MARBA-3410 file (N, C-alpha, C, O; in Angstrom, 1 decimal):
116
123.4,84.7,91.8,124.7,84.0,92.1,125.3,84.8,93.3,125.3,86.0,93.3 ~ 125.9,84.0,94.2,126.6,84.6,95.3,128.1,84.5,95.1,128.5,83.5,94.4 ~ 128.8,85.5,95.5,130.3,85.4,95.4,130.8,84.8,96.7,130.3,85.1,97.8 ~ 131.8,84.0,96.5,132.5,83.3,97.7,134.0,83.6,97.6,134.6,83.6,96.5 ~ 134.6,83.7,98.8,136.0,83.8,98.9,136.5,82.4,99.3,136.1,81.8,100.3
137.3,81.8,98.5,138.0,80.5,98.7,139.4,80.9,99.1,140.2,81.2,98.2 ~ 139.8,80.8,100.3,141.1,81.3,100.8,142.0,80.1,101.2,141.5,79.1,101.8 ~ 143.2,80.2,100.8,144.2,79.1,101.1,145.1,79.6,102.2,145.8,80.6,102.1 ~ 145.1,78.8,103.3,145.9,79.2,104.5,147.0,78.2,104.6,146.8,77.0,104.3 ~ 148.2,78.6,105.1,149.3,77.7,105.3,150.4,78.3,106.1,150.2,79.5,106.5
151.4,77.6,106.3,152.6,78.1,107.0,153.8,77.9,106.2,153.8,77.1,105.2 ~ 154.9,78.6,106.5,156.2,78.4,105.8,156.6,76.9,105.9,157.2,76.4,105.0 ~ 156.3,76.2,107.0,156.7,74.8,107.2,155.9,73.9,106.2,156.4,72.9,105.8 ~ 154.7,74.3,105.8,153.9,73.5,104.9,154.7,73.3,103.5,154.6,72.2,102.9 ~ 155.4,74.3,103.1,156.1,74.2,101.8,157.6,74.2,101.9,158.3,74.2,100.8
158.2,74.3,103.1,159.6,74.4,103.2,160.4,73.3,102.6,161.5,73.4,102.0 ~ 159.8,72.1,102.7,160.6,70.9,102.3,160.0,70.2,101.0,160.3,69.1,100.7 ~ 159.2,71.0,100.3,158.6,70.4,99.1,159.6,70.5,98.0,160.0,71.6,97.6 ~ 160.0,69.4,97.3,160.9,69.5,96.2,160.4,70.3,95.1,159.2,70.4,94.9 ~ 161.3,70.9,94.3,160.9,71.8,93.2,160.0,71.1,92.2,159.0,71.7,91.7
160.3,69.9,91.9,159.4,69.2,90.9,158.0,69.0,91.4,157.0,69.1,90.6 ~ 157.8,68.8,92.7,156.5,68.7,93.3,155.8,70.0,93.3,154.6,70.1,93.1 ~ 156.6,71.1,93.6,156.0,72.4,93.6,155.5,72.8,92.2,154.5,73.4,92.0 ~ 156.3,72.4,91.2,155.9,72.7,89.8,154.6,71.9,89.4,153.8,72.4,88.7 ~ 154.5,70.7,89.9,153.2,69.9,89.7,152.1,70.6,90.3,151.0,70.7,89.7
152.3,71.2,91.5,151.2,71.9,92.2,150.8,73.1,91.4,149.6,73.4,91.2 ~ 151.8,73.9,90.9,151.5,75.1,90.1,150.7,74.7,88.9,149.7,75.4,88.5 ~ 151.1,73.6,88.2,150.3,73.2,87.0,148.9,72.8,87.4,148.0,73.1,86.6 ~ 148.7,72.1,88.5,147.4,71.7,89.0,146.5,72.9,89.3,145.3,72.9,88.9 ~ 147.1,73.9,89.9,146.4,75.2,90.2,146.0,75.9,88.9,144.9,76.4,88.7
146.9,75.9,87.9,146.6,76.5,86.6,145.5,75.8,85.9,144.6,76.5,85.4 ~ 145.5,74.5,86.0,144.4,73.7,85.4,143.1,74.0,86.1,142.0,74.1,85.4 ~ 143.1,74.0,87.4,141.9,74.3,88.2,141.4,75.7,87.8,140.2,75.9,87.6 ~ 142.3,76.7,87.7,141.9,78.1,87.3,141.2,78.1,86.0,140.2,78.7,85.8 ~ 141.7,77.3,85.0,141.1,77.3,83.7,139.8,76.7,83.7,138.9,77.1,83.0
139.6,75.6,84.6,138.3,75.0,84.7,137.3,76.0,85.3,136.1,76.0,84.8 ~ 137.7,76.7,86.3,136.7,77.7,87.0,136.3,78.7,85.9,135.2,79.1,85.9 ~ 137.3,79.2,85.1,137.0,80.2,84.1,136.0,79.6,83.1,135.0,80.2,82.7 ~ 136.3,78.4,82.6,135.5,77.7,81.5,134.1,77.5,82.0,133.2,77.6,81.1 ~ 133.9,77.3,83.3,132.5,77.0,83.7,131.8,78.3,84.2,130.7,78.2,84.7
132.5,79.4,84.0,131.8,80.7,84.3,131.7,81.1,85.8,131.0,82.0,86.2 ~ 132.5,80.4,86.6,132.5,80.8,88.1,133.6,81.7,88.5,133.6,82.3,89.6 ~ 134.5,82.0,87.6,135.7,82.8,87.9,135.3,84.3,88.1,134.6,84.9,87.2 ~ 135.8,84.9,89.1,135.7,86.4,89.3,137.1,86.9,89.3,137.5,87.8,88.6 ~ 137.9,86.4,90.3,139.3,86.9,90.4,140.1,85.9,91.3,139.4,85.2,92.1
141.4,85.8,91.2,142.2,85.0,92.1,143.6,85.5,92.1,144.0,86.3,91.3 ~ 144.3,85.1,93.2,145.7,85.6,93.3,146.5,84.8,94.3,145.9,84.4,95.3 ~ 147.7,84.7,94.1,148.6,84.2,95.1,149.3,85.3,95.8,149.6,86.4,95.2 ~ 149.7,85.2,97.1,150.3,86.3,97.8,151.7,85.9,98.2,152.0,84.7,98.4 ~ 152.6,86.9,98.3,153.9,86.7,98.9,153.8,86.4,100.4,152.7,86.6,100.9
154.8,85.9,101.0,154.8,85.5,102.4,154.4,86.7,103.3,154.6,87.9,102.9 ~ 153.8,86.4,104.4,153.3,87.5,105.3,154.4,88.5,105.7,154.1,89.6,106.0 ~ 155.6,88.0,105.8,156.7,89.0,106.2,156.9,90.1,105.1,157.7,91.0,105.3 ~ 156.3,89.9,104.0,156.4,91.0,102.9,155.3,92.0,103.0,155.2,92.9,102.2 ~ 154.4,91.9,104.0,153.3,92.8,104.2,153.6,94.0,104.9,154.7,94.1,105.6
152.7,95.0,104.8,152.8,96.3,105.6,151.5,96.5,106.2,150.5,96.4,105.5 ~ 151.5,96.9,107.4,150.2,97.2,108.1,150.1,98.8,108.3,151.0,99.4,108.7 ~ 148.9,99.3,108.0,148.6,100.7,108.2,147.5,100.8,109.2,146.4,100.2,109.1 ~ 147.7,101.6,110.3,146.7,101.9,111.3,146.5,103.4,111.3,147.3,104.2,111.8 ~ 145.4,103.8,110.8,145.0,105.2,110.8,143.8,105.4,111.7,142.9,106.2,111.4
143.7,104.7,112.9,142.6,104.9,113.8,142.9,105.9,114.9,142.0,106.2,115.6 ~ 144.1,106.4,114.9,144.4,107.4,115.9,144.6,108.8,115.3,144.0,109.1,114.3 ~ 145.4,109.6,116.0,145.7,111.0,115.5,146.4,111.0,114.2,146.2,111.9,113.4 ~ 147.3,110.1,113.9,148.0,110.1,112.6,148.2,108.6,112.2,148.2,107.7,113.1 ~ 148.4,108.4,111.0,148.7,107.0,110.5,150.0,106.4,111.0,151.0,107.1,111.1
150.0,105.1,111.3,151.2,104.4,111.7,151.4,103.3,110.7,150.5,102.5,110.5 ~ 152.5,103.3,110.1,152.8,102.3,109.1,153.9,101.4,109.6,155.0,101.8,110.1 ~ 153.6,100.0,109.7,154.5,99.1,110.3,154.8,98.0,109.3,153.9,97.4,108.6 ~ 156.1,97.6,109.2,156.5,96.5,108.3,156.0,95.2,109.0,156.1,95.0,110.2 ~ 155.5,94.3,108.2,155.0,93.0,108.7,153.5,92.9,108.8,152.8,93.8,108.6
153.1,91.7,109.1,151.7,91.4,109.2,151.0,92.0,110.4,151.6,92.4,111.4 ~ 149.7,92.2,110.2,148.8,92.7,111.3,148.9,91.8,112.5,149.0,92.2,113.7 ~ 148.7,90.5,112.3,148.6,89.5,113.3,149.8,88.6,113.2,150.2,88.1,112.2 ~ 150.4,88.3,114.4,151.5,87.3,114.4,150.8,85.9,114.5,150.0,85.6,115.3 ~ 151.2,85.1,113.5,150.6,83.8,113.4,151.6,82.8,112.7,152.4,83.2,112.0
151.4,81.5,113.0,152.2,80.5,112.3,151.6,80.3,110.9,152.4,80.0,110.0 ~ 150.3,80.5,110.7,149.7,80.4,109.4,149.3,81.7,108.9,149.0,82.7,109.6 ~ 149.2,81.8,107.6,148.9,83.1,106.9,148.1,82.8,105.6,148.1,81.6,105.1 ~ 147.5,83.8,105.1,146.8,83.7,103.8,147.8,83.6,102.7,148.6,84.6,102.5 ~ 147.8,82.5,101.9,148.7,82.4,100.9,148.2,82.7,99.5,149.0,83.0,98.6
146.9,82.6,99.4,146.3,82.9,98.1,144.8,82.8,98.2,144.3,82.4,99.3 ~ 144.1,83.1,97.1,142.6,83.0,97.2,142.0,83.0,95.8,142.6,83.3,94.8 ~ 140.8,82.6,95.8,139.9,82.7,94.6,138.6,83.4,95.0,138.2,83.2,96.2 ~ 138.1,84.2,94.2,136.8,84.7,94.4,136.0,84.1,93.2,136.3,84.3,92.0 ~ 134.9,83.4,93.6,134.1,82.7,92.6,132.6,83.1,92.7,132.2,83.7,93.7
131.9,82.8,91.7,130.4,83.0,91.8,129.9,81.5,91.7,130.2,80.7,90.9 ~ 128.9,81.3,92.7,128.3,80.0,92.7,126.8,80.1,93.1,126.5,81.1,93.8 ~ 126.0,79.2,92.7,124.6,79.3,93.0,124.2,79.1,94.5,123.2,79.6,95.0 ~ 125.1,78.4,95.2,124.9,78.1,96.6,126.1,77.6,97.3,127.2,77.4,96.6 ~ 126.1,77.5,98.6,127.2,77.0,99.3,127.7,75.6,98.9,128.9,75.4,98.8
126.8,74.7,98.6,127.2,73.4,98.2,128.1,73.5,96.9,129.1,72.7,96.8 ~ 127.7,74.3,96.0,128.5,74.4,94.8,129.9,75.0,95.1,130.9,74.6,94.5 ~ 129.9,76.0,96.0,131.2,76.7,96.4,132.1,75.6,97.1,133.3,75.6,96.9 ~ 131.5,74.8,97.9,132.2,73.7,98.6,132.8,72.7,97.6,134.0,72.3,97.8 ~ 132.1,72.4,96.5,132.7,71.5,95.5,133.9,72.2,94.8,134.9,71.5,94.6
133.8,73.5,94.5,135.0,74.2,94.0,136.1,74.1,94.9,137.3,73.9,94.6 ~ 135.8,74.4,96.2,136.9,74.4,97.2,137.5,73.0,97.3,138.8,72.9,97.5 ~ 136.8,71.9,97.2,137.4,70.6,97.2,138.4,70.4,96.1,139.5,69.9,96.3 ~ 138.0,70.9,94.9,139.0,70.8,93.8,140.2,71.7,94.0,141.3,71.4,93.6 ~ 139.9,72.9,94.5,141.0,73.9,94.7,142.0,73.4,95.8,143.2,73.5,95.6
141.4,72.8,96.8,142.3,72.2,97.9,143.2,71.1,97.3,144.3,71.0,97.7 ~ 142.6,70.3,96.5,143.4,69.2,95.9,144.5,69.8,95.0,145.6,69.3,95.0 ~ 144.1,70.8,94.2,145.1,71.4,93.3,146.3,72.1,94.0,147.4,71.9,93.6 ~ 146.0,72.8,95.1,147.0,73.6,95.8,147.6,72.8,96.9,148.5,73.3,97.6 ~ 147.1,71.6,97.2,147.7,70.8,98.3,147.6,71.5,99.6,148.5,71.5,100.4
146.5,72.2,99.9,146.3,72.9,101.1,144.8,73.1,101.5,144.0,72.8,100.7 ~ 144.6,73.5,102.7,143.2,73.7,103.2,142.7,74.9,102.6,143.4,75.9,102.4 ~ 141.4,74.9,102.2,140.7,76.0,101.6,139.5,76.4,102.5,138.6,75.5,102.7 ~ 139.4,77.6,102.9,138.3,78.1,103.7,137.3,78.8,102.7,137.7,79.5,101.8 ~ 136.0,78.5,102.9,135.0,79.1,102.0,134.1,80.1,102.9,133.6,79.7,103.9
134.0,81.3,102.4,133.2,82.3,103.0,132.4,83.1,102.0,133.0,83.6,101.0 ~ 131.1,83.2,102.2,130.3,84.0,101.3,130.5,85.5,101.6,130.8,85.9,102.7 ~ 130.4,86.3,100.5,130.4,87.8,100.7,129.1,88.2,101.3,128.1,87.6,101.0 ~ 129.1,89.3,102.0,127.8,89.8,102.6,127.0,90.3,101.4,127.5,90.9,100.5 ~ 125.7,90.1,101.5,124.7,90.6,100.5,124.7,92.1,100.5,124.8,92.7,101.6
124.6,92.6,99.3,124.5,94.1,99.3,123.2,94.6,99.7,123.0,95.9,99.6
END
C-alpha cells in the first residue's frame, strides 16, 4: 500500500460568506467521510489547520535561526487541512479525494509519498 497526502487548499474568501448552518453541514460531512476512511482501513492521519496567518516560519539555513510570524509564502490560497491515507494505487486515492472534496466543499490535491 502507498501512502498519499490529500490536501485541501483554499482562501479566506472561499469560506468568508458561508452561513454557519452550511459550515456545520460541511463539518458533519467531513466527519462522516473520516469515519468511512477509517472503517475501510485507509486512514492514517488527518487534520485541519488554523489560517495561514497563525503560522510561524523558522529559517535556520544561515548563521543563526530566524523566526518570523506568518507563512513562508505569501499567497491568496493556503493549506487548510489534509488527510494521509493508504491506498493500493493512485486510482483508489483519487476516488477518496473525490469523496473528500465533496465533503469539505473544496479542491483536494493528491500526492503520493516518496518510496522509502
